[in-house]
Every structure is written in C-alpha cells, then in structure tokens.
N, CA, C and O atoms as a Maestro MAE file, in Angstrom:
{
 s_m_m2io_version
 :::
 2.0.0
}

f_m_ct {
 s_m_title
 :::
 protein
 m_atom[204] {
  # First column is atom index #
  i_m_mmod_type
  r_m_x_coord
  r_m_y_coord
  r_m_z_coord
  i_m_residue_number
  s_m_chain_name
  s_m_pdb_residue_name
  s_m_pdb_atom_name
  i_m_atomic_number
  :::
  1 25 11.728 85.953 -18.115 1 A "MET " " N  " 7
  2 3 11.791 86.002 -19.560 1 A "MET " " CA " 6
  3 2 12.560 84.789 -20.065 1 A "MET " " C  " 6
  4 15 13.705 84.566 -19.672 1 A "MET " " O  " 8
  5 25 11.938 84.014 -20.924 2 A "GLU " " N  " 7
  6 3 12.589 82.833 -21.491 2 A "GLU " " CA " 6
  7 2 13.053 83.137 -22.906 2 A "GLU " " C  " 6
  8 15 12.275 83.576 -23.754 2 A "GLU " " O  " 8
  9 25 14.314 82.899 -23.140 3 A "VAL " " N  " 7
  10 3 14.909 83.109 -24.462 3 A "VAL " " CA " 6
  11 2 15.313 81.746 -25.006 3 A "VAL " " C  " 6
  12 15 15.948 80.971 -24.290 3 A "VAL " " O  " 8
  13 25 14.962 81.429 -26.258 4 A "PRO " " N  " 7
  14 3 15.388 80.148 -26.830 4 A "PRO " " CA " 6
  15 2 16.916 80.059 -26.883 4 A "PRO " " C  " 6
  16 15 17.607 81.057 -27.087 4 A "PRO " " O  " 8
  17 25 17.417 78.849 -26.696 5 A "LEU " " N  " 7
  18 3 18.862 78.632 -26.681 5 A "LEU " " CA " 6
  19 2 19.510 79.051 -27.992 5 A "LEU " " C  " 6
  20 15 20.586 79.649 -27.987 5 A "LEU " " O  " 8
  21 25 18.873 78.748 -29.104 6 A "TRP " " N  " 7
  22 3 19.462 79.089 -30.397 6 A "TRP " " CA " 6
  23 2 19.591 80.601 -30.569 6 A "TRP " " C  " 6
  24 15 20.540 81.084 -31.185 6 A "TRP " " O  " 8
  25 25 18.633 81.342 -30.022 7 A "LEU " " N  " 7
  26 3 18.694 82.796 -30.127 7 A "LEU " " CA " 6
  27 2 19.806 83.372 -29.239 7 A "LEU " " C  " 6
  28 15 20.515 84.295 -29.639 7 A "LEU " " O  " 8
  29 25 19.947 82.818 -28.038 8 A "ALA " " N  " 7
  30 3 21.005 83.268 -27.136 8 A "ALA " " CA " 6
  31 2 22.382 82.959 -27.728 8 A "ALA " " C  " 6
  32 15 23.284 83.794 -27.665 8 A "ALA " " O  " 8
  33 25 22.548 81.763 -28.302 9 A "LEU " " N  " 7
  34 3 23.831 81.402 -28.911 9 A "LEU " " CA " 6
  35 2 24.125 82.266 -30.125 9 A "LEU " " C  " 6
  36 15 25.270 82.652 -30.358 9 A "LEU " " O  " 8
  37 25 23.099 82.566 -30.889 10 A "LEU " " N  " 7
  38 3 23.283 83.427 -32.053 10 A "LEU " " CA " 6
  39 2 23.730 84.828 -31.634 10 A "LEU " " C  " 6
  40 15 24.626 85.406 -32.248 10 A "LEU " " O  " 8
  41 25 23.110 85.365 -30.597 11 A "ALA " " N  " 7
  42 3 23.471 86.704 -30.121 11 A "ALA " " CA " 6
  43 2 24.883 86.738 -29.550 11 A "ALA " " C  " 6
  44 15 25.650 87.655 -29.842 11 A "ALA " " O  " 8
  45 25 25.227 85.741 -28.735 12 A "VAL " " N  " 7
  46 3 26.574 85.688 -28.149 12 A "VAL " " CA " 6
  47 2 27.622 85.493 -29.240 12 A "VAL " " C  " 6
  48 15 28.684 86.115 -29.205 12 A "VAL " " O  " 8
  49 25 27.323 84.629 -30.206 13 A "GLY " " N  " 7
  50 3 28.263 84.414 -31.315 13 A "GLY " " CA " 6
  51 2 28.465 85.658 -32.144 13 A "GLY " " C  " 6
  52 15 29.591 85.985 -32.520 13 A "GLY " " O  " 8
  53 25 27.384 86.354 -32.432 14 A "TYR " " N  " 7
  54 3 27.481 87.582 -33.222 14 A "TYR " " CA " 6
  55 2 28.311 88.631 -32.489 14 A "TYR " " C  " 6
  56 15 29.204 89.246 -33.072 14 A "TYR " " O  " 8
  57 25 28.012 88.830 -31.208 15 A "LEU " " N  " 7
  58 3 28.771 89.820 -30.437 15 A "LEU " " CA " 6
  59 2 30.237 89.426 -30.296 15 A "LEU " " C  " 6
  60 15 31.122 90.280 -30.353 15 A "LEU " " O  " 8
  61 25 30.492 88.133 -30.111 16 A "GLY " " N  " 7
  62 3 31.874 87.672 -29.991 16 A "GLY " " CA " 6
  63 2 32.675 87.924 -31.250 16 A "GLY " " C  " 6
  64 15 33.816 88.381 -31.187 16 A "GLY " " O  " 8
  65 25 32.077 87.625 -32.402 17 A "VAL " " N  " 7
  66 3 32.774 87.851 -33.676 17 A "VAL " " CA " 6
  67 2 32.947 89.338 -33.919 17 A "VAL " " C  " 6
  68 15 33.993 89.767 -34.407 17 A "VAL " " O  " 8
  69 25 31.938 90.131 -33.587 18 A "LYS " " N  " 7
  70 3 32.001 91.572 -33.806 18 A "LYS " " CA " 6
  71 2 33.047 92.240 -32.911 18 A "LYS " " C  " 6
  72 15 33.785 93.112 -33.369 18 A "LYS " " O  " 8
  73 25 33.117 91.835 -31.628 19 A "LEU " " N  " 7
  74 3 33.990 92.508 -30.679 19 A "LEU " " CA " 6
  75 2 35.412 91.956 -30.663 19 A "LEU " " C  " 6
  76 15 36.376 92.719 -30.604 19 A "LEU " " O  " 8
  77 25 35.543 90.636 -30.716 20 A "ILE " " N  " 7
  78 3 36.865 90.023 -30.579 20 A "ILE " " CA " 6
  79 2 37.558 89.847 -31.928 20 A "ILE " " C  " 6
  80 15 38.787 89.867 -31.998 20 A "ILE " " O  " 8
  81 25 36.790 89.678 -32.990 21 A "ARG " " N  " 7
  82 3 37.298 89.480 -34.351 21 A "ARG " " CA " 6
  83 2 38.298 88.325 -34.453 21 A "ARG " " C  " 6
  84 15 39.456 88.532 -34.818 21 A "ARG " " O  " 8
  85 25 37.842 87.095 -34.127 22 A "PRO " " N  " 7
  86 3 38.741 85.941 -34.284 22 A "PRO " " CA " 6
  87 2 38.915 85.621 -35.772 22 A "PRO " " C  " 6
  88 15 38.086 86.006 -36.596 22 A "PRO " " O  " 8
  89 25 39.990 84.921 -36.104 23 A "PRO " " N  " 7
  90 3 40.188 84.554 -37.513 23 A "PRO " " CA " 6
  91 2 39.100 83.579 -37.984 23 A "PRO " " C  " 6
  92 15 38.534 82.832 -37.186 23 A "PRO " " O  " 8
  93 25 38.823 83.601 -39.276 24 A "ALA " " N  " 7
  94 3 37.755 82.763 -39.843 24 A "ALA " " CA " 6
  95 2 38.053 81.278 -39.650 24 A "ALA " " C  " 6
  96 15 37.129 80.493 -39.436 24 A "ALA " " O  " 8
  97 25 39.329 80.875 -39.720 25 A "TRP " " N  " 7
  98 3 39.652 79.454 -39.570 25 A "TRP " " CA " 6
  99 2 39.338 78.977 -38.161 25 A "TRP " " C  " 6
  100 15 38.956 77.822 -37.976 25 A "TRP " " O  " 8
  101 25 39.490 79.844 -37.160 26 A "LEU " " N  " 7
  102 3 39.181 79.465 -35.782 26 A "LEU " " CA " 6
  103 2 37.677 79.253 -35.599 26 A "LEU " " C  " 6
  104 15 37.256 78.318 -34.917 26 A "LEU " " O  " 8
  105 25 36.887 80.109 -36.199 27 A "ILE " " N  " 7
  106 3 35.433 79.947 -36.135 27 A "ILE " " CA " 6
  107 2 35.033 78.635 -36.796 27 A "ILE " " C  " 6
  108 15 34.210 77.893 -36.262 27 A "ILE " " O  " 8
  109 25 35.614 78.348 -37.959 28 A "ALA " " N  " 7
  110 3 35.286 77.114 -38.679 28 A "ALA " " CA " 6
  111 2 35.692 75.878 -37.878 28 A "ALA " " C  " 6
  112 15 34.945 74.901 -37.833 28 A "ALA " " O  " 8
  113 25 36.854 75.911 -37.253 29 A "VAL " " N  " 7
  114 3 37.317 74.775 -36.448 29 A "VAL " " CA " 6
  115 2 36.410 74.544 -35.245 29 A "VAL " " C  " 6
  116 15 36.072 73.401 -34.937 29 A "VAL " " O  " 8
  117 25 36.017 75.606 -34.567 30 A "LEU " " N  " 7
  118 3 35.127 75.465 -33.411 30 A "LEU " " CA " 6
  119 2 33.762 74.921 -33.813 30 A "LEU " " C  " 6
  120 15 33.221 74.045 -33.138 30 A "LEU " " O  " 8
  121 25 33.201 75.432 -34.907 31 A "LEU " " N  " 7
  122 3 31.900 74.947 -35.360 31 A "LEU " " CA " 6
  123 2 31.971 73.491 -35.811 31 A "LEU " " C  " 6
  124 15 31.123 72.681 -35.436 31 A "LEU " " O  " 8
  125 25 32.963 73.163 -36.603 32 A "LEU " " N  " 7
  126 3 33.105 71.788 -37.084 32 A "LEU " " CA " 6
  127 2 33.427 70.834 -35.946 32 A "LEU " " C  " 6
  128 15 32.889 69.728 -35.890 32 A "LEU " " O  " 8
  129 25 34.302 71.257 -35.037 33 A "GLY " " N  " 7
  130 3 34.637 70.411 -33.887 33 A "GLY " " CA " 6
  131 2 33.437 70.155 -32.995 33 A "GLY " " C  " 6
  132 15 33.240 69.029 -32.538 33 A "GLY " " O  " 8
  133 25 32.638 71.166 -32.741 34 A "GLY " " N  " 7
  134 3 31.433 70.986 -31.937 34 A "GLY " " CA " 6
  135 2 30.440 70.075 -32.611 34 A "GLY " " C  " 6
  136 15 29.810 69.247 -31.953 34 A "GLY " " O  " 8
  137 25 30.288 70.215 -33.925 35 A "PHE " " N  " 7
  138 3 29.373 69.360 -34.677 35 A "PHE " " CA " 6
  139 2 29.832 67.911 -34.640 35 A "PHE " " C  " 6
  140 15 29.016 67.006 -34.462 35 A "PHE " " O  " 8
  141 25 31.133 67.684 -34.808 36 A "LEU " " N  " 7
  142 3 31.651 66.316 -34.801 36 A "LEU " " CA " 6
  143 2 31.601 65.697 -33.409 36 A "LEU " " C  " 6
  144 15 31.319 64.506 -33.274 36 A "LEU " " O  " 8
  145 25 31.870 66.482 -32.380 37 A "LEU " " N  " 7
  146 3 31.794 65.959 -31.007 37 A "LEU " " CA " 6
  147 2 30.366 65.603 -30.610 37 A "LEU " " C  " 6
  148 15 30.145 64.647 -29.868 37 A "LEU " " O  " 8
  149 25 29.402 66.369 -31.101 38 A "ALA " " N  " 7
  150 3 28.004 66.111 -30.753 38 A "ALA " " CA " 6
  151 2 27.519 64.784 -31.317 38 A "ALA " " C  " 6
  152 15 26.563 64.204 -30.803 38 A "ALA " " O  " 8
  153 25 28.167 64.300 -32.367 39 A "ASP " " N  " 7
  154 3 27.743 63.060 -33.006 39 A "ASP " " CA " 6
  155 2 28.724 61.914 -32.728 39 A "ASP " " C  " 6
  156 15 28.696 60.899 -33.424 39 A "ASP " " O  " 8
  157 25 29.579 62.066 -31.732 40 A "SER " " N  " 7
  158 3 30.585 61.041 -31.457 40 A "SER " " CA " 6
  159 2 30.200 60.207 -30.239 40 A "SER " " C  " 6
  160 15 29.157 60.423 -29.622 40 A "SER " " O  " 8
  161 25 31.064 59.251 -29.907 41 A "VAL " " N  " 7
  162 3 30.823 58.413 -28.726 41 A "VAL " " CA " 6
  163 2 31.053 59.195 -27.441 41 A "VAL " " C  " 6
  164 15 30.665 58.742 -26.364 41 A "VAL " " O  " 8
  165 25 31.673 60.349 -27.540 42 A "LEU " " N  " 7
  166 3 31.918 61.189 -26.364 42 A "LEU " " CA " 6
  167 2 30.707 62.045 -25.993 42 A "LEU " " C  " 6
  168 15 30.711 62.695 -24.947 42 A "LEU " " O  " 8
  169 25 29.675 62.056 -26.831 43 A "ALA " " N  " 7
  170 3 28.515 62.915 -26.599 43 A "ALA " " CA " 6
  171 2 27.847 62.645 -25.234 43 A "ALA " " C  " 6
  172 15 27.517 63.607 -24.540 43 A "ALA " " O  " 8
  173 25 27.634 61.386 -24.820 44 A "PRO " " N  " 7
  174 3 27.017 61.179 -23.496 44 A "PRO " " CA " 6
  175 2 27.878 61.704 -22.341 44 A "PRO " " C  " 6
  176 15 27.348 62.217 -21.356 44 A "PRO " " O  " 8
  177 25 29.187 61.577 -22.461 45 A "ALA " " N  " 7
  178 3 30.074 62.077 -21.407 45 A "ALA " " CA " 6
  179 2 30.038 63.610 -21.358 45 A "ALA " " C  " 6
  180 15 30.004 64.196 -20.276 45 A "ALA " " O  " 8
  181 25 30.045 64.241 -22.501 46 A "ILE " " N  " 7
  182 3 29.980 65.698 -22.555 46 A "ILE " " CA " 6
  183 2 28.633 66.169 -22.010 46 A "ILE " " C  " 6
  184 15 28.560 67.156 -21.279 46 A "ILE " " O  " 8
  185 25 27.571 65.454 -22.372 47 A "ASP " " N  " 7
  186 3 26.233 65.827 -21.918 47 A "ASP " " CA " 6
  187 2 26.115 65.759 -20.411 47 A "ASP " " C  " 6
  188 15 25.491 66.625 -19.798 47 A "ASP " " O  " 8
  189 25 26.714 64.729 -19.796 48 A "SER " " N  " 7
  190 3 26.640 64.615 -18.339 48 A "SER " " CA " 6
  191 2 27.465 65.700 -17.643 48 A "SER " " C  " 6
  192 15 27.098 66.148 -16.557 48 A "SER " " O  " 8
  193 25 28.558 66.121 -18.247 49 A "VAL " " N  " 7
  194 3 29.377 67.190 -17.666 49 A "VAL " " CA " 6
  195 2 28.670 68.528 -17.776 49 A "VAL " " C  " 6
  196 15 28.706 69.332 -16.844 49 A "VAL " " O  " 8
  197 25 28.027 68.771 -18.913 50 A "VAL " " N  " 7
  198 3 27.351 70.040 -19.144 50 A "VAL " " CA " 6
  199 2 26.135 70.187 -18.210 50 A "VAL " " C  " 6
  200 15 25.863 71.275 -17.703 50 A "VAL " " O  " 8
  201 25 25.424 69.099 -17.996 51 A "LYS " " N  " 7
  202 3 24.249 69.161 -17.127 51 A "LYS " " CA " 6
  203 2 24.708 69.121 -15.705 51 A "LYS " " C  " 6
  204 15 23.886 69.162 -14.790 51 A "LYS " " O  " 8
  :::
 }
 m_bond[203] {
  # First column is bond index #
  i_m_from
  i_m_to
  i_m_order
  :::
  1 1 2 1
  2 2 3 1
  3 3 4 2
  4 3 5 1
  5 5 6 1
  6 6 7 1
  7 7 8 2
  8 7 9 1
  9 9 10 1
  10 10 11 1
  11 11 12 2
  12 11 13 1
  13 13 14 1
  14 14 15 1
  15 15 16 2
  16 15 17 1
  17 17 18 1
  18 18 19 1
  19 19 20 2
  20 19 21 1
  21 21 22 1
  22 22 23 1
  23 23 24 2
  24 23 25 1
  25 25 26 1
  26 26 27 1
  27 27 28 2
  28 27 29 1
  29 29 30 1
  30 30 31 1
  31 31 32 2
  32 31 33 1
  33 33 34 1
  34 34 35 1
  35 35 36 2
  36 35 37 1
  37 37 38 1
  38 38 39 1
  39 39 40 2
  40 39 41 1
  41 41 42 1
  42 42 43 1
  43 43 44 2
  44 43 45 1
  45 45 46 1
  46 46 47 1
  47 47 48 2
  48 47 49 1
  49 49 50 1
  50 50 51 1
  51 51 52 2
  52 51 53 1
  53 53 54 1
  54 54 55 1
  55 55 56 2
  56 55 57 1
  57 57 58 1
  58 58 59 1
  59 59 60 2
  60 59 61 1
  61 61 62 1
  62 62 63 1
  63 63 64 2
  64 63 65 1
  65 65 66 1
  66 66 67 1
  67 67 68 2
  68 67 69 1
  69 69 70 1
  70 70 71 1
  71 71 72 2
  72 71 73 1
  73 73 74 1
  74 74 75 1
  75 75 76 2
  76 75 77 1
  77 77 78 1
  78 78 79 1
  79 79 80 2
  80 79 81 1
  81 81 82 1
  82 82 83 1
  83 83 84 2
  84 83 85 1
  85 85 86 1
  86 86 87 1
  87 87 88 2
  88 87 89 1
  89 89 90 1
  90 90 91 1
  91 91 92 2
  92 91 93 1
  93 93 94 1
  94 94 95 1
  95 95 96 2
  96 95 97 1
  97 97 98 1
  98 98 99 1
  99 99 100 2
  100 99 101 1
  101 101 102 1
  102 102 103 1
  103 103 104 2
  104 103 105 1
  105 105 106 1
  106 106 107 1
  107 107 108 2
  108 107 109 1
  109 109 110 1
  110 110 111 1
  111 111 112 2
  112 111 113 1
  113 113 114 1
  114 114 115 1
  115 115 116 2
  116 115 117 1
  117 117 118 1
  118 118 119 1
  119 119 120 2
  120 119 121 1
  121 121 122 1
  122 122 123 1
  123 123 124 2
  124 123 125 1
  125 125 126 1
  126 126 127 1
  127 127 128 2
  128 127 129 1
  129 129 130 1
  130 130 131 1
  131 131 132 2
  132 131 133 1
  133 133 134 1
  134 134 135 1
  135 135 136 2
  136 135 137 1
  137 137 138 1
  138 138 139 1
  139 139 140 2
  140 139 141 1
  141 141 142 1
  142 142 143 1
  143 143 144 2
  144 143 145 1
  145 145 146 1
  146 146 147 1
  147 147 148 2
  148 147 149 1
  149 149 150 1
  150 150 151 1
  151 151 152 2
  152 151 153 1
  153 153 154 1
  154 154 155 1
  155 155 156 2
  156 155 157 1
  157 157 158 1
  158 158 159 1
  159 159 160 2
  160 159 161 1
  161 161 162 1
  162 162 163 1
  163 163 164 2
  164 163 165 1
  165 165 166 1
  166 166 167 1
  167 167 168 2
  168 167 169 1
  169 169 170 1
  170 170 171 1
  171 171 172 2
  172 171 173 1
  173 173 174 1
  174 174 175 1
  175 175 176 2
  176 175 177 1
  177 177 178 1
  178 178 179 1
  179 179 180 2
  180 179 181 1
  181 181 182 1
  182 182 183 1
  183 183 184 2
  184 183 185 1
  185 185 186 1
  186 186 187 1
  187 187 188 2
  188 187 189 1
  189 189 190 1
  190 190 191 1
  191 191 192 2
  192 191 193 1
  193 193 194 1
  194 194 195 1
  195 195 196 2
  196 195 197 1
  197 197 198 1
  198 198 199 1
  199 199 200 2
  200 199 201 1
  201 201 202 1
  202 202 203 1
  203 203 204 2
  :::
 }
}
C-alpha cells in the first residue's frame, strides 16, 4: 500500500497535536524553521543526510 507523503505527514501531525498538545508557538516555530531550512544553502546537506 502506497500512501502519499503529504497524507502521512498530515496524519502524523494531526495525531501529534491531538495527543501531545504542544504549545501553538512551538508548532509555528517548527513549521517556519522547516520552511526556511528547505530554501536555504543547507538544503543539499540536509537532503543528503535524510536520504
């Protein structure tokens, strides 16, 4: 069974927020930080580590 990555991330994110209840500022920092890192000069290094 193949599940799209966006759907898996959405499900994990929803369950994480529902079960762990992190503060809203932490969610915003993680989302903004991930967005900024994906568009930075560090993106190729992160990509090679993840793969």
